[in-house]
N, C-alpha and C positions, 0 to 999 in steps of 0.2 A: 640410875635416872636417864642416862643417854638411851639406854634400851627402850624405856617407857616412851621417851620422846619420839624415837624412831618408829615405834609401833604406832604411836598417836598420828604422826605425819602420814604414815602409810594407810591407816584408816580414813583420814580426811580426803586424801588421794582417790581412795576406793569409792567413797560416797560420792564425790565430783564425778567420777567417771561413770558410775551406776546411774546417777540421776540424769546424766547427759544422754547415755543410752536409752533410758526410759522415755525422755522427750521425743527422740527421733523415732523409735518403735511405735510409740503411740499414734504419731502422725502418719505412719506408714499404713495403718488400718483403714480398711475401707468403709466409708460413710461416716457421718456424724450429724447431729441436729442442725448445725449451721448450714452445711450444704443442702439438707433437705428442706430447710425453711426457705433458703435462698432459691432454690429450684422451684418451690411452690409459689413464691412471689413472682418470679419471671414467667413461668409456664402457665400457671393456673390463673394469676391475678393480671397477667400480661403487664407487669411493670417494667421500665426500662431497667436494664442491669445496674447502672449507676445508682438509680433511685432504690432498687431492691437492697443492693450492698449497703448503702446508707441506712436504711431501716434496720437491717439485720445487725449491722455494727452497733447500732445504738441499743437495741434489744440486749445484746450479749455483751456490751461494754468492752469490744475489742475492735482493733483495726484490721480489716480483712485484707488490706493492701500493703501491710507491713511485711517486709521481707523476712524469710525464715531464720536468717542469722540474727537479725534484730529481736525477733521473738525468743530466740534462743538465749541471748544475753540478757534479756528482761527476765526470763524464766529463771535463770540461775541466780540472778540478782535478788529476786523475789523469794525463792527458796532459801537463800542464805539468810533472809530476813524473816522467815517463817510465814511468809505470804504465799499461800497455795492457789490463789485466785479465787473465782467464784464458779459456781456450778451452772453449767448450761441449761440443765432441765429444771433445776429448783431456782429460778430466776432471782438474783440478788442475794442468795445464801452464799456466805464464805465457805470455802472447801474446809478450812480448819475447824469451823463450828461443826460441820456434818461429822468429821473424823473425831473430834473431841466428844461427841455424843456417842459414837459407835464404838470407839477404841476401848473404853473400860469394860464393856461387856466382853470383848475378845480376850482381854487381858485376864478377866475373871476366870473364864472357863479353861484357857491355855495354861495359867498358873496352876490352878487346881490339878489338871491333867499331868502336868510335869511333876508336881510333887508326888502324886500318887503312883505314877508310872515308873518314876526313877527310884523312889524310895523302896517300893515293891520289888522292882527288878533287881536292885542292889542286893536286897535281903535273899531273894529266891536265888540269884546267881552265886552267891557265897556259899549257901547251903548245898547247892548242886556241886560246887566245886569240892567240898569237903566229903560229899557223899556220891562220888563218881560212880556211875553204872547203876545206881539206885533207881527207884521208882519216880522220884522227883526229877531226877536228871534226865531220863528217858521222856518223861512226860513234857518237860520244859522243852527239850529239843523238838518234839513233834509239834507243840503248840506254836513255837517261834517259826518253825518252817511253815506251817500252814498260814499263820497270821501275815508273815512277810510276803506271801504270794497275794494277799488282799489289800488293795487299797483302803484307806480310812473311810472314804465315802461308801464303799461296798459294805463295810461292817456297819456303818451309819444306817444305811438302808434296811440291813437284816434287823437291826435292833429296832427300827421304827416300825417294821412289818410285824414282828413277833411281840414286842413288849408294849407297843402302843396300839396298833391298829387289832391285833389279834386278842392279846390279853387285857389290854386297856390299863396297864399298870401305871404307865407314864403319859403325860399329855403329848399331843401330836406335833406341838411346835409353839414357838414364841419365847419370850424371855420371862414372862410371868403372866398371871391371870389378869386379863383386861378389867375384870369386874373389881380388882382390888386397888385401892388407891395407894400409889407409890409413897414410901416413906420408910423411916427406921421403925418399923412396927414388926413384930414377930410373924404376923399374917403374912406381910409382903416378903420378909426376908425367907419364910419358908417356901412361898411360892417361887421365888427366885431360884432357890436351891433345888426344888423339885423340878423346874423346867430346865435346869442345867444337867441335870443326871445323864440324860442320853448323849448329849454332846461330849461331855467329860468322859463317859463310858466308851465312847467310840475312840476318842483319842487315847485313852489309857489301854485298852485292848490292843490297839495298834502298836503302841511303842514299848509295852512292858516286856515283851518277849526278846526285843532286841537288846534292850538294857540287860536283861538277865543273862543272855548268852554272852554279851561282851564282858560283863562283870564275872562270869563263870571262867571264861578263858583267861582273863587277866590275873584272877585269883590263882588259877591252876599254875600260871608261869611264876608267880611270886612265891608260891609255896615251895619251890625247888631252889630259891635263893639261899646263899650260905648264912645270911644273917638271921633268917627264919630257923633254919635247922640249929644254928648257934643258940637262938632264944629257947628252942625246945629242950636242947641238951642241958641248958641252965636251970631247966626245971620251973620256967615261968608258967603262970596260969594260962590255960587255953584262951580265956576269954580276952586277957591282955595281949596274947600274941594275935588273936583274930583282929582286935580293934587297932591296936597301936602299930603292929608290925605289917600284917597282912593287908587289912582293909584300907589303910591310909595310902600305901603304894598302889594297890590294885585299882583304887578309885581313880587315880591320876589320869589315865588315858580317857577316862569318860568325861572329864570336864569340858574339853573342847567340844566333844560330841554333844553334851548338854546344852551348850550355848548355841551351837548350830542348828539344834532342834527347835529352839525357840523361833528362830525364823521360819523354819520349815513348817512349824505348826500354824504360824500366822499366815503362811502362804497356803496351807491346805485347809484352812478355816472358809475359804471361799466354797468349797463343797460341803463341809459339815454344816456350816451356818444356813447355807441355801436349803440343805435337806430338811433341816429342823426349823427353818423360818426363824433363826434366831439373829435378830438384827444388830449384828456386830460389824467389824471391819470387814470380814468376809462377805457377808451379805451386801454391804455397801459396794465393795469391789465388784461382785457379781452384777448387781444392777447398774452400776455404771459402765460396766463392759457391755451390757445389753442394749443400753441406749446410746452408746458412743459418747459418754460425757467425759471429755478429755481432761478437765482440771481435776475432777474427783478421782478418775482412773489414775493419773499421775500421782495425786496426792496419796492415795492408798498404796501404790507401789513403793513410792518414796519412804513411807513409814516403815513398810516391810523391809526394805533394803537397809535403811538406816538402823533399824532395830537388830538386824542380823549382824551388820558390822560392829556396832557398839557391843552387843553380847560377844562376839569374837574377841574384841579388844579387852572386855573384861575378863574373859577366859584366860587370855594370855597373861594378864596381870595377875590373877589368882594362881595360875600354873607356874608362874615364875617365883612367886612367893613360896609355893610348896616345894617346888623343885628348882633351887637356884641354878642347876647345871643348864637349863633352858636359856638363861640370859647369856651364857658364855658361847652358844651356838652360832 
C-alpha cells in the first residue's frame, strides 16, 4: 500500500508540474486573438487603449490587466476544479464542452488501434521468436525497420492517396457520412467504422512492428531461462509452456510501453486527425494551435498529459501485481 501511495503522490506532482509548464509555454507563443482584436480596435478603429482594453476584456471574459502570477494561481485552481475556461474563438463555449465532444472520437480510434497493433504484434513476435531465421522473422525485421523510419502521418498520407484518392476504397475524411442521421442504427455505426478504417490502419501499421520486435526479443531472452528449460524437461505441453511460462513473463516489459504509447498516440492524433479531417482531440488541438486559442490549446494539452501520467500509474500498479519484485526496488 505504501508503494502505491508513493506512486500516486509522484503522479500528482507530475501532473501539477506538467500543467504549470503548459501554462507558461503557451503564453510564450507569438500572437493570439486577444492581441489581434486589441490591435484592431486601437489602430483601425482609433479607440483609446483603455477603452479598447475594456471592450476586449468584456468580449473574452478576462482581465487583461491581471498580473501573470495571479493568472497562474487562478489557472491551477480552475484546473483542479475541472474548469478549463472558455474558448477565445468560439465565444462563450466552455473548453470542457468542446473536449467532451471531441475526446470520445479520439478514444475510439486510439483504443481500436492499440488493441489491433498490440495483440497482432504480440502474436507475430512470439511466432518469430520460436522460428528464428525463418521467413516470418526476416520479413518482420524488414517491415519494422522500414516502418520505424516513417512517422505515422507519412503512412497516413500514403494510405489516403492510394486507398482513397486513387482507388476510392475508403472515404477521404470525416467521422461519418453527413447524410446519415447520427444514432444507434446499423447504418450510422457502419458509417463510423468505415470512416475510422484509415486512421486506425495508420496507427496500427506504425506501431505493430515495434510491438512485434519487442515481444520477439523478450521471448528469446525468456526461452533461455532455467524454469522454461525445466518445464520442457518435465514434458509439459508446448501450448502450456508458451502461454503460462514464456508468454506471461515475456509480455511484462511491454506493459509500461503499452501505457506510454496511449499518451503518444493521443499526441500523434494531431497529425492523423488533421490528415483525415477526423474531428477528435487531435483535430481540436490543431485548430486551436492555428488560431492561438489559449484555453482550448491548454485544455487539450492537459488532457494528453494527464492521460499519459494516469496510464503510467496504472501500468505501475499492474506491473507490481504481476511481478511483486518491482515493489521492493
